[in-house]
C-alpha positions in Angstrom: 31.8 -17.5 -36.0 34.5 -16.5 -33.6 34.0 -17.5 -30.0 35.7 -15.6 -27.2 36.3 -17.6 -24.0 37.3 -16.7 -20.5 38.5 -19.8 -18.6 38.6 -20.0 -14.8 41.1 -22.9 -14.3 41.4 -22.4 -10.5 37.8 -23.2 -9.8 36.5 -26.8 -9.1 34.9 -27.7 -11.4 36.5 -25.3 -13.9 34.3 -22.7 -15.6 34.6 -21.9 -19.4 32.8 -18.6 -20.0 31.5 -17.8 -23.5 31.7 -14.1 -23.8 28.9 -11.8 -25.0 27.5 -11.2 -27.5 27.6 -14.8 -28.5 24.3 -16.6 -27.9 24.8 -19.8 -29.9 27.6 -22.2 -30.2 27.9 -25.5 -31.9 29.7 -28.4 -30.1 32.4 -28.4 -32.8 33.0 -24.7 -32.6 33.2 -24.8 -28.9 35.6 -27.7 -29.0 38.0 -25.8 -31.4 37.9 -22.7 -29.2 38.7 -24.7 -26.0 41.6 -26.4 -27.8 42.9 -23.1 -28.9 42.9 -21.8 -25.3 44.7 -25.0 -24.2 47.4 -24.4 -26.8 48.3 -21.0 -25.4 51.6 -20.9 -23.4 49.9 -19.6 -20.2 47.5 -22.6 -20.3 49.7 -25.6 -21.0 50.3 -26.3 -17.3 46.6 -27.1 -16.7 45.0 -30.5 -17.3 43.0 -30.8 -20.5 39.5 -29.3 -20.4 37.8 -31.3 -23.1 37.9 -34.5 -25.1 35.8 -35.4 -28.2 34.6 -38.1 -30.5 32.3 -38.4 -33.6 32.0 -36.8 -37.0 32.7 -40.0 -38.9 31.0 -40.1 -42.3 28.4 -42.9 -42.6 27.4 -42.0 -46.2 24.2 -40.5 -47.6 25.0 -37.1 -45.9 24.8 -38.8 -42.5 27.6 -38.7 -40.1 28.2 -39.9 -36.5 27.1 -37.2 -34.1 29.7 -35.3 -32.1 30.1 -36.0 -28.4 32.4 -33.7 -26.4 33.2 -34.3 -22.8 34.2 -31.5 -20.5 36.8 -32.8 -18.0 35.9 -31.4 -14.5 34.6 -28.3 -16.2 31.3 -26.6 -17.1 30.3 -24.1 -19.8 28.8 -20.7 -18.8 27.4 -18.0 -21.1 28.4 -14.5 -19.9 25.8 -12.9 -17.6 23.7 -10.1 -19.3 23.6 -7.5 -16.5 23.1 -4.4 -18.5 19.5 -3.3 -18.2 17.4 -2.6 -21.3 15.8 0.2 -19.2 17.4 1.1 -15.9 14.5 3.3 -14.9 16.9 6.1 -13.9 14.9 9.2 -13.0 11.6 7.5 -13.8 8.9 5.7 -11.8 5.6 3.9 -12.3 2.9 6.5 -13.0 -0.2 4.4 -12.7 -1.2 2.0 -9.9 -2.0 -1.5 -11.0 -2.8 -3.6 -7.9 -3.1 -6.8 -10.0 0.6 -6.5 -10.9 0.0 -7.2 -14.6 0.9 -3.9 -16.3 3.6 -1.2 -15.9 2.9 2.3 -17.2 5.6 5.0 -17.2 4.6 8.2 -18.9 8.2 9.4 -19.7 9.7 6.0 -20.7 10.3 4.7 -24.3 10.2 0.9 -24.0 10.4 0.5 -27.8 13.5 2.6 -28.2 15.1 0.9 -25.2 14.7 -2.5 -26.9 12.3 -4.0 -24.4 11.0 -7.3 -25.8 8.6 -10.1 -24.9 10.5 -12.4 -22.5 12.5 -9.7 -20.8 12.3 -9.4 -17.0 10.6 -6.4 -15.3 11.6 -5.7 -11.7 9.7 -3.6 -9.2 12.8 -2.2 -7.3 10.6 -0.9 -4.5 9.0 -4.3 -3.6 11.6 -6.7 -5.1 8.9 -8.4 -7.2 9.5 -9.4 -10.8 7.8 -10.9 -13.8 8.3 -11.8 -17.5 7.2 -9.3 -20.1 4.3 -10.7 -22.3 3.6 -7.6 -24.5 5.2 -4.2 -25.3 1.9 -2.3 -25.8 3.5 1.0 -26.7 6.4 3.3 -25.7 5.0 3.8 -22.2 3.2 0.5 -21.4 4.2 -3.1 -21.0 2.1 -6.1 -20.0 3.6 -8.9 -18.0 2.8 -12.0 -16.0 1.6 -11.2 -12.4 4.4 -9.8 -10.3 5.7 -12.4 -7.7 8.2 -12.5 -4.9 6.8 -10.2 -2.1 3.1 -11.1 -1.5 1.7 -10.0 -4.9 1.7 -6.3 -4.1 1.4 -5.2 -7.7 2.4 -1.7 -9.0 1.9 1.5 -7.0 2.4 4.9 -8.5 5.9 6.0 -7.6 7.5 2.5 -7.5 10.9 2.3 -9.0 11.5 -0.2 -11.8 14.2 -1.8 -14.0 13.9 -4.0 -17.1 16.6 -6.6 -17.6 17.3 -8.8 -20.7 16.5 -12.5 -20.6 18.8 -13.9 -23.2 18.3 -17.4 -24.7 21.6 -19.1 -25.5 21.9 -22.5 -27.1 24.4 -25.3 -27.6 23.7 -27.2 -30.9 25.3 -29.6 -33.3 26.0 -32.6 -31.1 26.3 -33.8 -27.6 28.1 -31.9 -24.9 28.5 -33.6 -21.5 30.7 -33.2 -18.5 32.3 -35.3 -15.7 33.9 -34.3 -12.5 37.4 -35.1 -11.3 36.3 -38.6 -10.3 34.8 -39.3 -13.8 31.2 -39.0 -12.5 28.6 -37.2 -14.7 27.7 -33.6 -13.8 25.5 -30.9 -15.3 27.4 -29.4 -18.2 25.9 -25.9 -17.9 26.9 -23.4 -15.1 24.0 -20.8 -14.6 24.5 -17.0 -15.0 22.1 -14.1 -14.4 19.5 -13.2 -17.1 20.6 -16.1 -19.3 18.8 -19.3 -20.2 20.6 -22.1 -22.0 19.0 -24.6 -24.3 21.1 -27.7 -25.1 20.3 -29.9 -28.1 21.6 -33.5 -28.0 21.8 -36.3 -30.6 20.4 -39.3 -28.8 21.1 -41.9 -31.5 24.7 -40.9 -32.2 23.9 -39.6 -35.7 23.3 -36.0 -36.7 20.6 -36.4 -39.3 17.4 -37.8 -37.9 14.6 -36.3 -40.0 11.7 -37.6 -37.9 13.2 -36.3 -34.7 13.8 -32.9 -36.3 10.3 -32.7 -37.6 8.9 -33.6 -34.2 11.0 -31.0 -32.5 9.8 -28.3 -34.8 6.4 -28.5 -33.2 7.8 -27.6 -29.8 5.5 -30.1 -28.1 2.4 -28.3 -29.4 0.3 -27.8 -32.5 0.1 -24.2 -33.6 -3.2 -22.6 -34.8 -3.6 -19.4 -36.7 -7.0 -19.2 -38.4 -5.7 -16.4 -40.7 -3.0 -18.6 -42.2 -3.3 -20.5 -45.5 -2.1 -23.8 -44.1 -4.6 -26.6 -43.9 -4.3 -30.4 -43.7 -2.1 -32.6 -41.6 1.0 -33.1 -43.7 4.3 -31.9 -42.3 5.2 -29.1 -41.8 1.6 -27.9 -41.3 0.9 -27.2 -37.6 4.4 -26.5 -36.5 5.5 -23.0 -35.2 6.6 -21.8 -38.7 3.6 -23.2 -40.6 0.6 -22.9 -38.2 -2.6 -24.7 -39.3 -5.7 -22.7 -39.9 -8.5 -24.8 -38.4 -9.2 -26.7 -35.2 -10.1 -30.0 -36.8 -6.7 -30.4 -38.5 -5.0 -29.1 -35.4 -6.6 -31.9 -33.3 -5.8 -34.5 -35.9 -2.1 -33.5 -36.0 -1.9 -33.4 -32.2 -3.4 -36.9 -31.9 -1.0 -38.3 -34.5 2.0 -37.0 -32.8 0.9 -37.5 -29.2 0.6 -33.8 -28.4 -2.1 -32.4 -25.9 -1.4 -28.7 -26.4 -2.7 -26.3 -29.0 -1.0 -22.9 -29.2 -3.5 -20.3 -30.5 -2.0 -17.4 -32.3 -5.2 -15.6 -33.2 -8.8 -15.3 -32.0 -10.7 -18.6 -32.1 -14.2 -20.1 -31.4 -14.5 -23.5 -29.7 -17.7 -25.2 -30.9 -19.3 -28.6 -31.5 -17.2 -29.2 -34.7 -14.1 -30.5 -32.9 -13.7 -32.8 -29.8 -11.2 -31.0 -27.6 -11.5 -33.3 -24.6 -8.5 -33.0 -22.2 -6.6 -30.6 -24.5 -4.7 -27.6 -23.2 -5.2 -24.4 -25.2 -2.6 -21.7 -24.7 -3.0 -18.2 -26.2 -0.3 -15.7 -26.9 -1.7 -13.0 -24.6 -4.7 -12.8 -22.3 -5.3 -9.4 -23.9 -4.8 -10.3 -27.6 -6.0 -13.9 -27.9 -9.8 -14.0 -27.6 -11.4 -17.5 -27.1 -15.2 -17.8 -27.4 -16.7 -21.1 -26.1 -20.0 -22.1 -27.7 -22.7 -23.7 -25.5 -22.4 -27.0 -27.5 -18.5 -27.1 -27.5 -16.9 -30.4 -26.8 -14.6 -29.2 -24.1 -14.7 -31.8 -21.3 -11.5 -31.5 -19.2 -10.1 -28.7 -21.4 -7.6 -26.3 -19.8 -7.3 -22.8 -21.3 -4.4 -20.5 -20.5 -3.3 -17.0 -21.3 -6.5 -16.1 -23.3 -9.4 -13.7 -23.0 -12.3 -16.1 -22.6 -16.1 -15.6 -23.0 -19.1 -17.8 -23.7 -19.8 -21.1 -21.8 -17.7 -22.9 -19.2 -18.8 -26.6 -18.9 -17.5 -30.1 -18.8 -15.3 -29.6 -15.7 -13.0 -27.3 -17.8 -10.3 -25.1 -16.3 -9.4 -21.5 -17.0 -5.9 -20.7 -15.8 -4.2 -17.3 -16.0 -6.9 -15.8 -18.4 -9.1 -12.8 -18.6 -12.7 -13.9 -18.1 -15.8 -11.9 -19.0 -19.5 -12.4 -19.9 -19.4 -16.1 -19.2 -22.1 -18.6 -18.4 -20.6 -20.9 -15.7 -22.0 -24.4 -15.7 -19.2 -26.6 -14.4 -15.4 -26.0 -14.1 -12.7 -24.1 -12.3 -11.3 -20.6 -12.7 -7.8 -20.0 -11.3 -5.5 -17.0 -11.4 -7.8 -15.1 -13.8 -8.8 -11.4 -14.1 -12.6 -11.0 -14.2 -14.8 -8.4 -15.9 -18.4 -8.2 -17.1 -21.0 -10.7 -15.8 -20.5 -14.3 -14.9 -23.8 -16.2 -14.7 -24.0 -19.4 -12.7 -26.1 -22.0 -14.5 -25.3 -25.5 -13.2 -25.6 -27.6 -10.1 -21.9 -28.1 -9.2 -19.9 -25.7 -6.9 -18.5 -22.7 -8.8 -14.9 -22.4 -7.7 -12.8 -19.2 -8.4 -9.3 -19.3 -6.9 -6.7 -16.5 -6.8 -8.7 -14.3 -9.1 -9.0 -10.5 -9.4 -10.7 -7.5 -10.9 -9.2 -6.8 -14.3 -11.1 -3.8 -15.7 -12.1 -0.8 -13.5 -14.5 0.3 -16.2 -16.3 -3.1 -16.2 -16.3 -4.3 -12.7 -17.1 -8.1 -12.4 -20.6 -9.3 -11.4 -21.4 -12.8 -10.2 -25.1 -13.5 -11.1 -26.2 -16.4 -8.8 -29.2 -17.0 -11.2 -31.6 -17.6 -8.3 -30.3 -20.9 -6.9 -28.6 -24.2 -7.7 -24.9 -23.5 -7.2 -22.7 -22.7 -4.3 -20.0 -20.1 -4.9 -16.4 -20.4 -3.5 -13.9 -17.6 -4.0 -10.5 -17.8 -2.4 -7.8 -15.2 -2.6 -10.0 -12.6 -4.3 -8.5 -9.2 -5.1 -10.5 -6.1 -6.2 -14.1 -5.2 -6.3 -17.0 -7.6 -7.3 -20.7 -7.6 -7.0 -22.8 -10.7 -6.1 -26.5 -10.6 -7.2 -29.7 -12.5 -7.7 -29.6 -15.2 -5.0 -33.0 -16.2 -3.8 -32.4 -19.7 -2.4 -31.8 -20.2 1.4 -29.8 -23.4 0.9 -26.9 -22.0 -1.3 -23.6 -20.9 0.3 -21.4 -18.1 -0.8 -17.9 -18.2 0.7 -15.5 -15.4 -0.2 -11.9 -14.9 1.1 -10.6 -11.5 0.2 -6.9 -10.6 -0.2 -7.8 -7.0 -0.6 -10.9 -5.4 -2.1 -14.6 -5.0 -1.7 -17.5 -7.4 -1.9 -21.0 -5.9 -2.7 -24.1 -7.8 -2.0 -26.8 -6.5 -4.4 -30.3 -5.7 -3.4 -31.5 -8.6 -5.6 -30.3 -11.0 -2.9 -33.2 -12.2 -0.7 -31.7 -15.3 0.9 -28.6 -17.5 1.1 -25.7 -18.2 3.5 -22.8 -15.8 3.3 -19.3 -16.1 4.8 -17.0 -13.2 4.0 -13.4 -13.3 5.4 -9.9 -11.9 4.7 -8.8 -8.3 4.3 -11.2 -6.0 2.6 -14.6 -4.4 2.9 -18.2 -5.5 2.6 -21.0 -3.3 1.1 -24.2 -5.0 2.1 -27.2 -3.8 0.0 -29.0 -7.1 0.2 -32.7 -7.2 0.9 -32.3 -10.1 3.3 -30.2 -13.2 3.8 -30.3 -16.5 5.6 -27.1 -15.9 7.5 -24.1 -13.6 7.2 -20.8 -14.4 8.9 -18.1 -11.7 8.8 -16.1 -12.7 11.9 -13.0 -13.3 9.8 -13.2 -10.0 7.8 -10.5 -7.4 8.5 -11.0 -4.0 6.9 -9.1 -0.8 7.2 -11.3 0.2 10.1 -10.9 -3.0 12.0 -7.2 -3.0 11.4 -7.0 0.6 12.6 -9.0 -0.2 15.7 -6.3 -2.7 16.8 -3.8 0.2 17.3 -6.2 3.1 17.4 -5.5 4.7 20.8 -6.3 8.4 20.3 -8.9 10.6 18.6 -7.3 13.3 16.5 -8.8 16.8 16.5 -8.0 19.6 14.1 -10.4 22.5 14.6 -9.3 24.3 11.4 -8.8 21.5 8.8 -10.7 18.6 10.3 -14.0 17.0 9.3 -17.2 16.9 11.2 -19.0 13.6 11.8 -18.3 10.3 13.5 -18.1 7.7 10.7 -14.7 6.0 10.1 -12.1 7.2 9.3 -13.0 10.6 10.9 -11.0 11.0 14.1 -7.9 9.1 12.8 -4.6 10.8 12.2 -5.2 11.0 8.4 -8.8 12.4 8.8 -9.0 14.4 12.1 -12.4 15.5 13.5 -13.1 19.2 13.7 -15.1 19.5 16.9 -15.0 18.3 20.5 -18.6 16.9 20.6 -18.0 14.5 17.7 -14.6 13.7 19.1 -16.1 12.5 22.4 -18.7 10.4 20.5 -16.0 8.7 18.5 -13.9 8.1 21.6 -16.8 6.6 23.5 -17.6 4.3 20.6 -14.1 3.1 20.3 -13.3 3.0 24.0 -10.5 5.6 23.6 -9.5 8.2 26.3 -6.9 10.2 24.5 -7.1 13.3 22.3 -4.4 14.8 20.0 -5.4 18.4 19.7 -4.5 20.8 16.9 -6.2 24.2 17.4 -8.4 25.3 20.2 -11.1 23.4 22.0 -13.5 24.1 24.8 -14.5 21.3 27.1 -18.3 20.7 27.2 -18.5 17.9 29.7 -16.5 16.2 32.5 -13.5 14.0 31.9 -11.9 11.4 34.1 -8.6 9.7 33.4 -8.2 11.3 30.0 -5.0 12.5 28.2 -4.9 15.7 26.1 -1.8 16.2 23.9 -1.0 19.2 21.7 0.2 18.5 18.1 1.8 21.7 16.9 3.0 24.0 19.7 2.0 25.3 23.1 1.1 28.7 21.6 -1.3 27.4 19.0 -2.9 24.3 20.6 -5.2 25.1 23.6 -7.9 23.8 25.9 -10.4 25.9 27.8 -11.4 23.9 30.9 -14.8 25.8 30.9 -15.8 25.0 34.5 -15.8 21.3 33.9 -14.8 18.5 36.4 -11.5 17.3 35.2 -10.4 14.4 37.4 -7.0 12.6 37.1 -6.4 13.9 33.6 -3.1 14.6 31.9 -2.3 17.6 29.7 0.9 17.7 27.5 2.2 20.5 25.3 -0.9 22.6 25.6 -2.1 26.1 26.7 -4.8 25.8 29.4 -7.2 28.4 30.5 -10.4 28.7 32.5 -11.7 27.1 35.7 -12.4 23.6 36.7 -14.2 21.9 39.6 -12.7 19.6 42.1 -10.0 18.7 39.6 -6.7 16.8 40.1 -4.6 17.1 36.9 -1.1 16.5 35.6 0.5 19.1 33.3 3.7 18.6 31.3 5.2 21.4 29.3 2.0 23.5 29.5 1.1 27.2 29.8 -1.6 27.8 32.4 -3.3 31.2 31.9 -5.6 32.3 34.7 -6.5 28.7 35.6 -8.4 28.0 38.8 -9.7 25.1 40.8 -6.8 22.6 40.3 -4.7 20.3 42.3 -2.1 17.7 41.1 1.3 18.3 39.5 3.0 20.6 37.0 6.2 19.6 35.2 8.3 22.0 33.3 5.3 24.4 32.9 4.7 28.1 33.1 1.9 30.2 34.8 0.6 33.4 33.3 -1.7 35.6 35.3 -3.3 33.9 38.3 -3.2 30.2 39.3 -5.8 29.3 41.9 -5.8 26.2 43.9 -8.9 24.0 44.4 -10.9 23.4 47.6 -9.7 22.5 51.1 -7.2 19.6 51.0 -5.9 20.5 47.6 -2.2 19.8 47.0 -0.4 21.2 44.0 3.2 20.4 43.3 5.3 22.0 40.6 8.8 21.1 39.2 10.7 23.8 37.2 7.8 26.2 37.4 8.3 29.4 35.3 6.7 32.8 36.0 6.6 36.0 34.1 8.4 39.4 34.2 5.2 40.7 35.8 4.1 39.0 39.0 2.7 35.5 38.6 0.1 35.1 41.3 -0.4 31.9 43.2 -3.8 32.1 45.0 -3.7 29.5 47.8 -7.4 30.1 48.1 -7.9 29.6 51.9 -7.0 27.2 54.6 -5.6 23.7 54.5 -4.0 23.8 51.1 -0.5 22.9 50.1 1.6 24.5 47.3 5.1 23.1 46.7 7.2 24.3 43.8 10.7 24.5 42.5 10.8 27.8 40.7 12.7 28.3 37.5 12.7 32.0 36.9 10.2 34.9 37.2 8.4 37.0 39.7 5.9 35.3 42.1 3.3 36.7 44.5 1.6 34.4 47.0 -1.9 35.4 48.2 -4.8 34.2 50.3 -3.0 31.7 52.5 -4.9 30.9 55.7 -4.5 28.6 58.7 -3.3 25.1 58.0 -2.0 26.0 54.5 1.7 25.4 53.5 3.7 27.2 50.8 7.1 25.6 50.2 9.3 27.2 47.5 12.7 26.3 46.2 14.3 29.2 44.3 17.0 28.6 41.6 17.5 31.6 39.4 17.2 34.6 41.8 13.4 34.5 41.7 11.6 37.3 43.5 8.9 36.1 45.9 6.4 38.4 47.6 4.2 37.1 50.5 1.1 39.3 50.2 -0.6 40.9 53.2 -3.7 38.8 52.2 -1.8 35.8 53.7 -3.3 35.7 57.2 -2.1 32.3 58.3 -0.3 29.2 57.4 3.4 28.4 56.9 5.9 29.5 54.3 9.3 27.8 53.7 11.7 29.3 51.2 15.2 28.3 50.3 17.7 28.7 47.5 18.9 31.7 45.3 16.3 34.4 45.4 14.8 37.4 47.2 11.8 37.6 49.6 9.4 40.4 50.4 7.3 39.4 53.3 4.1 41.4 54.0 2.2 38.5 55.4 1.1 37.1 58.7 2.4 33.7 57.9 5.0 31.7 59.9 8.0 32.1 57.6 11.2 30.0 57.5 13.6 31.5 55.0 17.1 30.3 54.0 17.5 32.4 50.8 20.7 33.8 49.5 21.3 36.4 46.8 24.2 35.5 44.5 24.4 39.1 43.1 24.5 40.5 46.7 27.3 38.1 47.7 29.3 39.1 44.7 28.8 42.8 45.4 30.0 42.3 49.0 33.1 40.4 47.8 33.9 43.2 45.3 33.4 45.8 48.0 35.7 44.0 50.4 38.4 43.7 47.7 38.2 47.4 47.0 
């Protein structure tokens, strides 16, 4: 086989890259290829890359093993950066919060060449995992996504599937030293490549016992459908799996193995002692393990299987699917649960980092009356706990996201629920229930919830969470006030039109869409020290001091306070004696905007910003001070029988009043006309 090399002699140590598509090199082939590069005219100026020894014939088809030494150099297989499926134009189409399965309805994983061992990447979250099964053209299963808090798959997530190529160095020993002659790692890593290096430890190539041992890959392989039985080699290795547990255990014991790799469904029973063995399936979906009640499984660890039956003997389930199990004594870690798990022992039941695995068969923990405490840490998904009648048992659940339901069959027990999720408490009674550490969507929202959202057209009536939030606005002012009072909130975001039905003090009302579509009718209420922003106001109020910003006020009466960048339509009436109303950049209309001073001892101060204004009903002690900017027309009506008027700026005045008037107005248009007349 021809090997193509790319050498980087300027690096330290030097890198010898084996170009794709080569995935396997023998030490001798590699040695010849390096020597060929060294013989090229462009390479002769560089120090030698490799030295070698071995290959001498010892007779009997046995020869001394090859040992090649890289001189201040390392071998690297070319990175495999071309995706099997780049996901271009496609996204995840089915949310999988457990992060164990990717479904893309317009993908073709089979045609793309996706295989078990490839790497799937969630480009949206940065998480990744190794593919464990290509289910069909649209679906792949994989180990749990890791790397960004176990967020799983959400519909719309972008993805990419990368190769994970296994490369190997065989046929002798390949070692490396640095420029000082000290040993260094011979392999330089590259993306999406794993390198397996076989070495000859005894200095000879042919060692039959070692070869046989290596063929088992540190495990005995079990396939109950195979025709291989007994313990004679090669029965039990990967190529010739044994068909029964008894022989599998005998082979493992003779070779010092503690792992049985199960290729097909299997039942663990009393016929074989599996104490302290590790049993590994090919897939938690496709390898079904049933544990009999009399199985000899003390200290057994089961991985990557779908497990049912009995868990006893301090056994461990790790990275499995678990359903319809009687739990006597053991541990369950990193598993997906479904069906019913019945507690039937007197040791604590411990479930760590587990999750719901089947939405059509939500898991149930049957406490079986009494006898066992239950500890669940890092739980994800929905689960129901039922049938606890003893006051002495404790159930402690820490949720990473999901819902815990306490069934009505619970009549006693001590419960401590914490983490991020929700609790549905249907229990008949309990000894104690502590949820101080439980954070739900509602409690998290309350931390930053500072306003009740009202949408009178598309909102929802009621006061239960999440009604009143930005995503689910309430549709009426009565429910909005109830929600606000319950949550200690004093701000409304208003979409549509509302009519106030009670008094408000120190509240804030903010329009959502536009001044023309979002409105508040004051409806004669007492509105004290309230702020209105981006709203249309109408109606009367009582003894009210308000602040308006970017508002329209249409026939509003009874107010004091301040107006900023607002407009008055119709009549604006001041409140009672002592009322002070200030306005900055107040706009009027093309028909007279009427400011009703409403008697004696009031103050109205405003900088006008366009329009026609008429002042009425000023009496003794009242002050009207106006700054004109854009040639506003101001009329002091004859109904003004007292008080003081001060006007300045660019505008015109018609004075029919009995007020004391100080006027320093000028008319820009008049000045211009006079200048033109003079020039003519």
